[in-house]
C-alpha positions in Angstrom: 26.3 -80.1 30.7 25.7 -76.5 29.6 27.4 -75.6 26.4 29.2 -72.2 26.3 27.1 -69.7 24.3 23.8 -71.5 24.8 21.5 -68.7 25.7 20.6 -68.5 29.4 17.0 -67.7 28.5 16.6 -71.2 27.2 17.7 -72.8 30.5 14.2 -73.3 31.8 13.2 -75.2 28.6 16.3 -77.4 28.6 16.0 -81.0 29.8 17.3 -84.4 28.8 14.1 -86.1 27.7 13.9 -88.3 24.6 12.0 -85.5 22.9 15.1 -83.4 22.7 17.1 -85.9 20.6 16.8 -86.5 16.9 17.9 -89.4 14.8 19.0 -88.8 11.2 16.7 -90.1 8.5 19.6 -90.2 6.1 23.2 -90.1 7.0 25.7 -88.1 5.0 29.2 -86.7 5.8 29.1 -83.6 7.8 30.6 -80.4 6.3 32.2 -79.7 9.7 33.2 -82.2 12.3 33.7 -81.0 15.9 35.4 -83.1 18.5 34.9 -82.6 22.2 37.4 -82.1 25.0 37.1 -83.8 28.4 38.0 -82.4 31.8 38.4 -78.6 31.7 38.7 -77.3 28.1 39.4 -73.6 27.8 40.9 -70.8 25.7 41.1 -67.1 26.3 37.7 -65.5 27.1 37.7 -63.1 24.1 38.4 -66.0 21.7 35.6 -68.1 23.3 33.1 -65.3 22.6 34.1 -64.8 19.0 34.5 -68.5 18.3 31.0 -69.2 19.7 29.4 -66.4 17.6 31.5 -67.4 14.6 30.2 -70.9 14.9 26.5 -69.7 14.9 27.3 -67.6 11.9 28.9 -70.5 10.1 26.1 -72.9 11.0 23.5 -70.5 9.4 25.5 -70.5 6.2 25.9 -74.3 6.3 22.1 -74.6 6.6 21.6 -72.5 3.5 23.4 -75.2 1.5 21.8 -78.1 3.3 25.0 -79.0 5.3 25.5 -79.4 9.0 27.9 -79.8 11.9 28.5 -83.2 13.5 29.7 -83.5 17.1 31.9 -86.5 18.0 32.7 -87.9 21.4 35.6 -86.7 23.5 38.9 -87.1 21.6 41.2 -85.0 23.9 41.7 -84.2 27.6 42.8 -80.9 29.0 43.7 -80.3 32.7 44.0 -76.6 33.4 45.9 -74.6 35.9 44.0 -73.3 38.9 42.2 -70.0 38.0 39.3 -67.8 38.9 36.0 -69.3 37.4 34.1 -66.2 38.5 36.4 -64.0 36.5 35.9 -66.3 33.5 32.1 -65.8 33.9 32.5 -62.0 34.2 34.7 -62.0 31.0 32.0 -64.1 29.2 28.8 -62.3 30.3 28.3 -60.9 26.9 28.1 -64.3 25.2 25.5 -65.5 27.7 23.5 -62.2 27.7 23.5 -61.6 23.9 23.5 -65.1 22.3 19.7 -65.3 22.5 19.3 -62.1 20.4 22.0 -63.3 18.0 20.1 -66.6 17.5 16.9 -64.8 16.9 18.5 -62.6 14.3 20.0 -65.7 12.6 16.8 -67.6 12.7 14.8 -64.8 11.1 17.6 -63.8 8.5 17.0 -64.7 4.9 19.7 -64.3 2.3 18.8 -62.2 -0.8 21.9 -63.3 -2.7 22.5 -66.2 -5.1 25.8 -67.5 -3.9 27.0 -68.7 -0.5 29.9 -66.3 -0.6 27.6 -63.3 -1.2 25.3 -64.6 1.6 28.3 -64.7 3.9 29.1 -61.0 3.1 25.4 -60.0 3.5 25.2 -61.8 6.9 28.5 -60.3 8.1 27.1 -56.8 7.3 24.0 -57.7 9.5 26.5 -58.2 12.3 27.7 -54.6 11.8 
């Protein structure tokens, strides 16, 4: 499985060894709970791109307040109409080609503000 928005430049480093999984030392309720969809989940390409980048943005802010996102097993199924997967890829190229740079920016970004709300504004301004 290759998650949408996962940077292509990380493909060669990606494998399914035990070293890539982490167990929580302490469990707490996640601030955001994301369910997964089986079969062929999809929405309009422009929304995919903005939703993926918005999720990276939100995750950075969650980490500032020591919160996280939890992913839960499949809880829905979607069967799509026939469509052109190559056209989907063409519409989504930006998310694959620019996500690595976005993640680098987020990884290096440090908030200079005192509140999460002001950090969100500051981070949004970095996005231009």
